[in-house]
C-alpha positions as CSV (number, residue, x, y, z in Angstrom):
1,M,15.0,19.0,-4.6
2,N,12.8,19.4,-1.6
3,V,9.9,17.8,-0.5
4,L,7.6,20.2,-2.3
5,E,9.3,19.8,-5.3
6,Y,9.1,15.9,-5.4
7,A,5.9,16.2,-5.1
8,K,4.8,18.4,-7.5
9,G,7.4,16.2,-10.0
10,V,4.9,13.0,-8.9
11,E,2.1,14.7,-9.8
12,R,2.9,16.0,-12.9
13,L,3.6,12.3,-14.3
14,V,0.1,11.4,-13.6
15,D,-2.0,12.3,-17.0
16,P,-6.1,11.6,-16.2
17,M,-6.2,11.1,-19.9
18,E,-3.8,8.2,-20.1
19,V,-4.9,7.1,-17.0
20,G,-8.7,6.8,-18.9
21,K,-6.9,5.1,-21.8
22,T,-5.1,2.4,-19.3
23,H,-8.8,1.8,-17.5
24,Y,-10.1,0.8,-20.8
25,L,-7.2,-1.3,-21.9
26,Q,-7.2,-3.5,-19.0
27,T,-10.7,-4.5,-19.8
28,K,-9.4,-5.7,-23.5
29,L,-6.0,-7.5,-22.0
30,S,-7.7,-8.9,-19.1
31,K,-9.3,-11.8,-21.5
32,L,-6.1,-13.0,-22.3
33,P,-4.4,-15.7,-20.7
34,V,-2.7,-14.9,-17.4
35,C,0.7,-16.1,-18.6
36,L,0.8,-13.4,-21.9
37,Q,-0.4,-10.3,-19.6
38,R,3.0,-11.0,-17.4
39,K,4.8,-10.4,-20.6
40,I,3.0,-8.0,-21.9
41,V,3.7,-6.2,-18.4
42,T,7.2,-7.4,-18.1
43,S,7.7,-5.9,-21.6
44,A,6.6,-2.2,-20.4
45,T,8.3,-2.2,-17.2
46,K,11.5,-2.9,-18.5
47,K,11.2,0.6,-19.9
48,A,9.6,1.9,-17.5
49,D,10.9,0.8,-13.9
50,K,8.8,3.6,-11.7
51,M,5.5,4.5,-11.3
52,P,3.9,7.9,-9.5
53,F,1.8,6.7,-6.6
54,V,0.1,9.4,-4.7
55,V,-1.6,8.6,-1.8
56,E,-4.4,11.0,-1.4
57,P,-5.2,12.3,2.3
58,Y,-6.9,10.6,5.1
59,C,-5.1,7.1,4.3
60,F,-6.4,5.5,7.2
61,F,-4.4,2.3,9.1
62,L,-6.0,-0.1,11.3
63,F,-3.5,-2.2,13.4
64,Y,-4.5,-6.1,15.0
65,E,-2.2,-7.3,17.3
66,I,-1.8,-10.8,16.5
67,P,-1.9,-13.0,19.5
68,D,-0.2,-16.6,18.3
69,P,2.4,-15.4,15.7
70,D,3.4,-18.9,14.8
71,K,0.2,-19.3,13.2
72,V,0.7,-16.6,11.0
73,Q,4.0,-18.1,9.5
74,K,2.9,-20.6,6.7
75,F,1.8,-17.1,4.9
76,M,5.0,-15.6,4.6
77,P,7.2,-15.7,1.8
78,D,10.6,-17.9,2.0
79,G,12.3,-16.0,4.0
80,F,10.4,-13.9,6.3
81,V,9.5,-14.4,9.7
82,P,6.9,-12.5,12.0
83,A,8.3,-9.9,13.5
84,K,7.5,-7.0,16.5
85,S,7.3,-3.2,15.4
86,A,5.5,-0.3,17.2
87,V,3.0,1.8,15.4
88,F,4.2,5.2,17.4
89,E,7.5,6.2,18.6
90,G,8.1,4.6,22.0
91,G,5.0,2.7,21.8
92,A,5.2,-1.2,23.0
93,E,6.1,-3.5,20.1
94,K,4.1,-6.1,19.2
95,Y,2.8,-8.6,16.2
96,Y,0.7,-6.8,13.9
97,G,-2.2,-6.9,11.2
98,I,-2.6,-4.1,9.4
99,V,-5.2,-3.2,7.4
100,S,-5.2,0.3,5.0
101,M,-7.7,2.4,3.4
102,F,-6.9,5.1,1.2
103,R,-8.1,6.5,-2.3
104,I,-4.7,6.7,-5.0
105,H,-3.4,7.6,-8.3
106,T,-0.9,6.5,-10.2
107,S,0.2,6.9,-14.0
108,V,-2.2,3.8,-14.7
109,F,-4.8,3.3,-12.0
110,W,-6.9,5.8,-10.4
111,G,-9.2,4.9,-6.7
112,A,-10.2,3.4,-4.0
113,R,-8.2,0.3,-2.0
114,V,-7.8,-1.6,0.8
115,E,-4.6,-3.4,2.0
116,Y,-4.4,-6.2,4.0
117,Y,-0.7,-6.6,5.5
118,L,1.5,-8.5,8.1
119,V,4.6,-7.4,9.5
120,A,7.6,-9.3,9.1
121,E,11.2,-9.1,9.2
122,D,13.3,-9.9,5.9
123,T,16.1,-12.3,7.2
124,R,17.9,-11.9,4.0
125,T,18.4,-8.0,4.6
126,G,17.2,-7.6,7.9
127,L,14.8,-4.6,7.2
128,L,11.5,-4.6,8.2
129,S,8.5,-5.5,5.8
130,W,5.0,-5.3,5.2
131,V,3.9,-8.6,3.5
132,M,0.7,-7.9,1.6
133,M,-1.7,-10.8,2.2
134,D,-4.7,-9.4,0.3
135,Y,-6.7,-6.3,-1.1
136,I,-9.6,-5.4,-2.2
137,S,-10.2,-2.7,-4.7
138,D,-13.1,-0.2,-7.2
139,T,-10.4,-0.1,-9.6
140,I,-8.2,-1.8,-11.6
141,S,-4.9,-3.9,-10.4
142,Y,-1.8,-6.1,-11.0
143,D,-0.2,-9.0,-9.7
144,E,1.4,-11.9,-10.9
145,K,-0.8,-14.3,-9.8
146,H,-4.2,-12.5,-10.8
147,G,-2.8,-10.1,-13.9
148,L,-4.8,-7.7,-14.9
149,K,-8.0,-7.4,-12.8
150,S,-11.0,-5.7,-12.7
151,P,-12.6,-4.0,-9.6
152,D,-13.6,-6.4,-7.7
153,A,-15.0,-3.8,-4.8
154,K,-17.8,-1.8,-6.8
155,R,-19.5,0.9,-5.6
156,S,-17.3,1.4,-2.7
157,V,-17.4,4.8,-0.5
158,M,-13.6,6.1,0.8
159,T,-14.2,9.2,1.9
160,T,-14.9,12.4,4.8
161,T,-17.1,14.1,5.8
162,C,-17.6,18.0,7.2
163,E,-18.7,16.5,10.6
164,G,-14.6,15.1,10.7
165,D,-15.6,11.7,9.3
166,F,-13.7,8.9,7.7
167,V,-15.6,6.6,6.3
168,C,-15.3,3.3,4.6
169,E,-17.3,0.8,3.0
170,M,-15.9,-2.1,0.4
171,V,-17.3,-5.4,-0.3
172,N,-15.9,-7.9,-2.8
173,E,-18.6,-9.4,-4.8
174,D,-19.2,-12.5,-3.4
175,G,-19.4,-10.7,0.5
176,K,-16.1,-12.5,1.5
177,K,-13.7,-9.9,1.9
178,K,-14.9,-6.4,3.3
179,A,-13.4,-3.7,5.1
180,K,-15.9,-0.9,6.9
181,C,-14.9,1.7,8.8
182,Q,-16.6,5.1,10.2
183,A,-14.1,7.0,12.5
184,S,-13.7,10.7,13.9
185,L,-11.1,12.6,13.6
186,L,-11.8,15.8,15.0
187,K,-9.8,15.0,18.6
188,A,-6.8,13.4,17.4
189,K,-3.7,14.4,17.2
190,M,-0.8,14.2,15.4
191,K,2.4,11.9,16.9
192,P,5.8,10.8,15.6
193,L,5.8,7.6,14.2
194,D,8.1,4.4,14.4
195,Q,10.7,5.3,11.7
196,R,11.4,1.4,11.5
197,L,8.2,0.1,11.3
198,W,7.2,3.5,8.4
199,I,10.4,3.8,6.4
200,E,12.1,0.8,6.6
201,G,8.7,-1.6,6.1
202,N,7.5,0.5,3.0
203,T,11.1,0.4,1.3
204,S,10.6,-3.8,1.6
205,I,7.1,-5.0,0.5
206,A,6.7,-8.2,-0.2
207,Y,3.7,-10.4,-1.3
208,G,2.5,-13.4,1.2
209,K,1.5,-16.3,-0.2
210,M,-1.9,-15.0,-0.6
211,A,-1.4,-12.3,-2.8
212,G,0.4,-12.7,-5.3
213,E,3.1,-14.9,-6.9
214,P,5.8,-15.5,-6.6
215,D,6.2,-15.1,-3.2
216,G,8.2,-12.9,-1.9
217,D,8.2,-10.2,-4.5
218,L,9.6,-7.7,-3.1
219,F,8.7,-3.6,-4.1
220,S,10.2,-0.6,-3.0
221,L,8.7,2.7,-2.8
222,T,10.8,6.0,-2.8
223,F,9.8,9.1,-1.0
224,Y,11.3,11.7,1.3
225,P,11.7,9.9,4.8
226,E,9.7,13.2,5.6
227,E,6.3,11.5,4.5
228,M,6.4,8.7,7.2
229,K,7.4,11.1,10.0
230,Q,3.9,11.5,11.8
231,A,0.2,11.3,11.5
232,L,-2.9,11.4,13.4
233,E,-3.1,9.0,16.6
234,V,-7.0,8.3,16.3
235,S,-8.3,6.5,19.6
236,L,-9.8,3.2,19.5
237,A,-12.8,5.7,21.4
238,D,-13.5,7.6,18.1
239,V,-13.6,4.7,15.8
240,V,-17.1,3.9,15.5
241,M,-16.9,0.7,13.8
242,A,-14.5,-0.9,12.8
243,E,-15.4,-4.5,10.5
244,V,-12.7,-6.4,8.7
245,A,-12.6,-9.7,6.6
246,T,-10.9,-11.7,4.0
247,N,-11.5,-14.7,2.5
248,R,-7.9,-15.7,2.1
249,A,-5.9,-15.1,5.5
250,G,-8.3,-13.3,7.9
251,K,-7.3,-11.3,11.1
252,F,-5.8,-14.6,12.9
253,G,-7.9,-14.0,16.0
254,A,-6.2,-10.3,16.3
255,V,-7.4,-7.5,18.5
256,L,-8.1,-4.0,17.2
257,E,-4.8,-2.5,19.1
258,R,-4.3,1.1,17.0
259,A,-5.6,3.5,14.7
260,A,-3.9,6.4,13.0
261,C,-4.4,9.1,9.8
262,F,-2.8,10.6,6.9
263,P,-4.2,13.6,7.2
264,F,-2.0,15.1,4.0
265,A,-1.3,13.5,0.8
266,Q,2.0,11.4,0.2
267,H,4.0,11.5,-3.1
268,M,6.0,8.4,-3.9
269,L,7.0,6.4,-6.7
270,S,6.6,2.9,-6.9
271,D,8.7,-0.1,-8.7
272,S,6.7,-1.1,-11.8
273,P,5.7,-4.7,-11.5
274,G,8.5,-7.3,-11.6
275,Q,11.5,-4.3,-10.6
276,M,12.8,-4.2,-7.5
277,T,14.3,-1.2,-5.3
278,H,17.0,-1.7,-2.3
279,Y,17.5,0.8,0.5
280,G,19.3,-0.6,3.3
281,D,18.4,2.5,5.5
282,E,17.1,6.0,5.4
283,K,20.2,7.8,4.3
284,A,20.3,5.3,1.2
285,L,16.5,6.3,0.9
286,R,17.0,10.1,1.1
287,K,20.1,9.9,-1.3
288,A,17.7,8.2,-3.7
289,V,15.1,10.9,-3.8
290,E,17.4,14.0,-4.3
291,A,19.1,12.0,-7.3
292,V,15.4,11.5,-9.5
293,D,15.2,13.5,-12.6
294,F,12.1,13.3,-13.4
295,G,12.8,14.5,-17.2
296,K,14.3,10.9,-17.3
297,I,11.2,8.6,-15.8
298,K,8.8,7.2,-18.5
299,T,5.8,6.3,-17.2
300,L,3.9,3.1,-18.1
301,N,1.3,4.6,-20.8
302,K,3.8,7.1,-22.2
303,Q,7.1,5.7,-23.2
304,K,9.1,7.7,-25.7
């Protein structure tokens, strides 16, 4: 199986009609106590441990350099410490906070999300990791702390224009969490990415102490490494506006230092909630991708 066949396989696992049913069901299940929601989700994921996860074109990233990493240690789950990384191949390694802005479709939800991360190292595995501190979305979501969440940023904007601009405007209901960004992609150039951050990091993702419970609940994405080999480097001079705030972790006095954009879709399989896949290196990740049998994968809304 090659990259193209894998992409088609992931896309075929997403049924828009079934996604719509899941969105409706969430309005009912969200009224249940969170403990019952967890039991329902755990029961379902035992039969469907993978979720098709398609990040649509023009996923945009802002990288904020953190001047004092000691200040973010208290937000790390047990076993994680702040770690330096580079964004692009050959770049200087720094302590980063990351804001990712993207549209996504999966087998259970469809919409836009903004996620806030800190870059860390899992001291138990030595893997560079993305620690999710907070997120906002215009669609449904799930985490251990909140259960099945309704959209908290309705009437959001996440798009591109014919003039080459990426535009994001997402603000939650009380106005305390927001992400607003406008950037021109016309002069952006494709550039090789730092492989440890993008490949290793996306196979070791954890919830920080602000985003979910239990702390450090790990999950992985399964994808062809080529998905993370290159991206557009966007000059900060072309970032017309970048305004980010969260009522949980904040930016820790960080300063915007890099911007990147993927002008193509990324096709992945995500561990379902409560499940964890471990890949120690790129070789193991590639081996797992090439062994995927899409005919045997059952999604959360289609278990037979």
